[in-house]
C-alpha positions in Angstrom: -64.7 -153.8 -40.4 -62.9 -153.6 -37.2 -64.6 -155.9 -34.6 -62.3 -154.7 -31.7 -63.2 -151.1 -32.3 -66.9 -152.1 -32.3 -66.4 -153.9 -29.0 -64.8 -150.8 -27.4 -67.5 -148.5 -28.8 -70.2 -150.8 -27.3 -68.5 -150.5 -23.9 -68.0 -146.7 -24.3 -71.6 -146.1 -25.4 -73.1 -148.3 -22.7 -71.2 -146.4 -20.0 -72.3 -143.1 -21.4 -76.0 -144.0 -20.8 -75.2 -145.7 -17.4 -76.2 -149.2 -18.5 -75.4 -152.1 -16.1 -74.7 -154.7 -18.8 -73.4 -154.6 -22.3 -73.7 -157.4 -24.8 -70.9 -158.0 -27.4 -70.8 -160.6 -30.2 -68.4 -163.4 -29.2 -64.9 -164.1 -30.4 -61.9 -165.5 -28.6 -59.9 -162.3 -28.9 -62.7 -160.1 -27.6 -63.3 -162.5 -24.7 -59.6 -162.4 -23.7 -59.6 -158.6 -23.9 -62.7 -158.4 -21.8 -61.2 -160.8 -19.2 -58.1 -158.7 -18.9 -60.3 -155.6 -18.4 -62.2 -157.4 -15.6 -59.0 -158.7 -14.0 -57.5 -155.2 -13.9 -60.7 -153.8 -12.3 -62.2 -151.8 -15.1 -65.2 -154.1 -15.5 -67.2 -156.0 -12.8 -67.7 -159.3 -14.5 -67.4 -161.0 -17.9 -69.3 -164.1 -19.0 -70.0 -166.0 -22.2 -73.6 -166.8 -23.0 -75.4 -168.8 -25.7 -74.4 -171.7 -27.9 -72.8 -172.2 -31.3 -73.6 -169.3 -33.6 -75.5 -167.3 -31.0 -72.7 -166.8 -28.5 -72.3 -163.4 -26.9 -70.1 -161.8 -24.2 -72.1 -160.3 -21.3 -70.1 -157.5 -19.7 -71.1 -156.0 -16.4 -69.9 -152.4 -16.3 -68.3 -150.9 -13.2 -69.1 -147.4 -11.8 -67.8 -145.4 -8.8 -69.8 -144.5 -5.8 -70.7 -141.1 -7.4 -71.9 -142.9 -10.5 -68.9 -142.1 -12.7 -67.7 -144.9 -15.0 -64.6 -146.8 -14.1 -63.3 -146.3 -17.7 -62.9 -142.6 -18.4 -61.2 -143.0 -21.8 -60.8 -146.1 -24.0 -59.3 -146.0 -27.5 -58.2 -148.3 -30.2 -54.5 -147.9 -31.0 -53.5 -150.5 -33.6 -56.0 -150.5 -36.5 -56.3 -152.7 -39.6 -54.9 -149.8 -41.7 -52.0 -149.0 -39.4 -50.5 -151.6 -37.1 -48.7 -150.3 -34.0 -46.2 -152.5 -32.3 -44.5 -151.9 -28.9 -41.1 -153.4 -28.2 -40.2 -154.5 -24.8 -37.9 -151.5 -24.1 -40.7 -149.0 -24.8 -43.4 -150.5 -22.7 -43.8 -147.8 -20.1 -46.8 -147.4 -17.7 -49.5 -145.0 -19.0 -51.3 -142.3 -16.8 -48.8 -142.9 -14.0 -49.6 -146.6 -13.8 -53.4 -145.9 -13.5 -54.0 -146.8 -17.1 -53.9 -150.1 -19.0 -52.6 -151.1 -22.4 -53.7 -154.4 -23.9 -51.1 -156.2 -26.1 -51.3 -159.2 -28.4 -48.0 -161.0 -27.9 -46.4 -164.4 -28.8 -47.5 -165.5 -25.3 -51.2 -164.5 -25.9 -53.2 -161.4 -25.1 -51.6 -159.6 -22.1 -51.9 -156.4 -20.2 -48.8 -154.1 -20.3 -47.9 -155.1 -16.8 -48.0 -158.8 -17.6 -46.0 -158.2 -20.8 -43.3 -156.4 -18.8 -43.2 -159.4 -16.4 -43.0 -161.9 -19.2 -40.4 -159.7 -21.0 -42.3 -159.6 -24.4 -43.5 -156.9 -26.7 -46.4 -157.0 -29.2 -49.1 -155.2 -31.0 -51.0 -152.6 -29.0 -54.7 -153.3 -29.2 -56.1 -150.5 -27.0 -55.4 -148.1 -24.2 -57.7 -147.1 -21.4 -57.7 -145.3 -18.1 
């Protein structure tokens, strides 16, 4: 079971029905991905709620003034069955710099912009724009 794909599907489905908040089961990796999405402006806010075994991630979704979602496309790239790695030299901006690629690197979970600044490559978790 791919928990990252489930997280992305929860966000995609919540935006499709115009929900304000989506709730995702907690893990450190999912929390760091959600924080990157919030920092880059694709989500309003991210917070951890609950204690011990009942922890969840509360994600406030972001919409434009016309009601369109901030994330028009979000997809999982590296899957458990096929890992996709991106070396430093091939880390180009997507969608003319308007998109975002999330990477797991030796320096932690980073956006593609941060990975270029840190001069590291890594496994591509997801792409969105």
